[in-house]
C-alpha positions, 0 to 999 in steps of 0.5 A: 514508387520511391516517394510511396517508399519513403512515405511508408518507411516513415509511418511504420517508424512514427508507429514504431517509436509510439511502441517502443515509448510506450514498451519503456514507461511501461518497463519503468512502471514496472520495475517502481512497482516492484521497488514499492512492492518491496519495500513494503513487504521488508517493511510488514517484514521488520515490525513482524519481527518488532511484534515478536520481541514486544510479544516474548519480551513484554506480554508472555511472561508469568505475572500479565499470563496469569492474569488472563488465565484467572480473568478467561475463568472470573466471573463478569463482575471480576473481570473488571478489577483484573482488567484495570490490573492488567492495564496497570501492569502493561501501562508503562511498556504500552507508553514507552511502544507508543512512542514508536508510533505503536499503535495497539496493545490489545487482550482477548480472552480463547473465546475472541471477546475484547477483555483491554484495549491498551488503546481505548479503555472503556472499550471491552466485551465485544465479540471478535471472532465475526470481524477478525479473521487473525484473531479467530484463527490465533485462539482458535488454531493457536498459532501467532497470526500476523497482515493488514486488518481493519478493526472495531475502532482503528486499521493496521498491520496486526499481528496476533499471539495465542497465550498460554499460562503453564501449558493452559490457553489463556486468549491473544494478545495482538501488537499492530502498528497503524498505517502513519508508521508504515508510510513513516517508513516508506517515506525515509526509503522513497522519494514519493508522495504517499496515500492510504485510502482503505475500502468505505464497505470494509470501514461501515462493516466493521469499525464501529459508528462511533467511531467512523469520525476516524476516516474520511471520504477520499476526495477522488472516490466515495469508494475510498476512504482517507484514515483521518490519520495519515490524510494527503498532502493538498498537492499530492490530492491535487494530481489524483484528483486531476485525473480522469476516471479510469483511475477510479475505475483500474481501482475497483479493479484490485490488481498492482497498476502504475500510470503517469500524467503530466501536472505543472508542466510535470510528470509524475508517475502514480504507483498504486500497490493493493493492501490485502488482508489477513484473508487474504481479500484486497481492502485497501491501496498504498498510492506512491506518486512521484515525479520524474525525468526519465520519461523525459529522458525517454522522449528524447532517446526516442527524439533523437533516435527519430530524427537521425532516420528521418535526417538518413531520410533526407540525404538518400531523396537528395542523392537519389535526385541528385542522380537523376539529375546527372543521369548517373539516376536513371541507371541506379534506381531505374 
């Protein structure tokens, strides 16, 4: 009976140790994932403030809004010279902004037609209302709209502002930032390696066919693509490639998560943060893989506890046989 009790205690404690390890690991993942989320939110908030500064100081001025108002009312043939005039007017500001990984300064008419892409001035005249909710909403509700969005050429965090000239709605302007900008900022305050992947279906539905070479198929899933401007490093890509199919299955579920894995005899946390677009649809991921010693410390603590319990049981058993051997054990354990 005594031996059975000892075996039961060992089994129960072993089960408890496994549950304790999983709980502590999950708590660690939750904390690290929350930290990544808060840093991303802070980064986007800062970019939003910067976009507002650009809008108010460089765009929302009479020279620009008057020109947009004239272009909106002009014929197609007249718009060509006005487009060149606007491009020349904004050239110095745009060149300065690109030094800060600023991606796009894009002007649109009230009907969401593209008028001038400073980043691609030869591409214009396409209607954007069906693929760019931010532009459609800014021009229909006349309010600023911001968030992540895939575009005809690039993706990024976009901030769209309606334009007015003497109180008359004359179109909108988009101030956007690349994912490279976002990841560079996050990298300054994060210890891990960062990746960005976007849904293949989103890219193929929105991006111009002749601009798809900006993207590469991800190495671990054909359902996602890399942005060519932020391709992952070799070791970071190899780590994700080493994960089993359950990882891609969790990506397909579109909910934030984190996992732990062993890679080249080291512990890693892989933290996955969903990126939602302006509509609120999940369309992309930021993935951070970070080497950690925290899991080793958790294991060490639990092993110490486990060994301590086992030693206590051994001592208990030793005393039991000692007492039995002297005869007193018969009275103690009878």
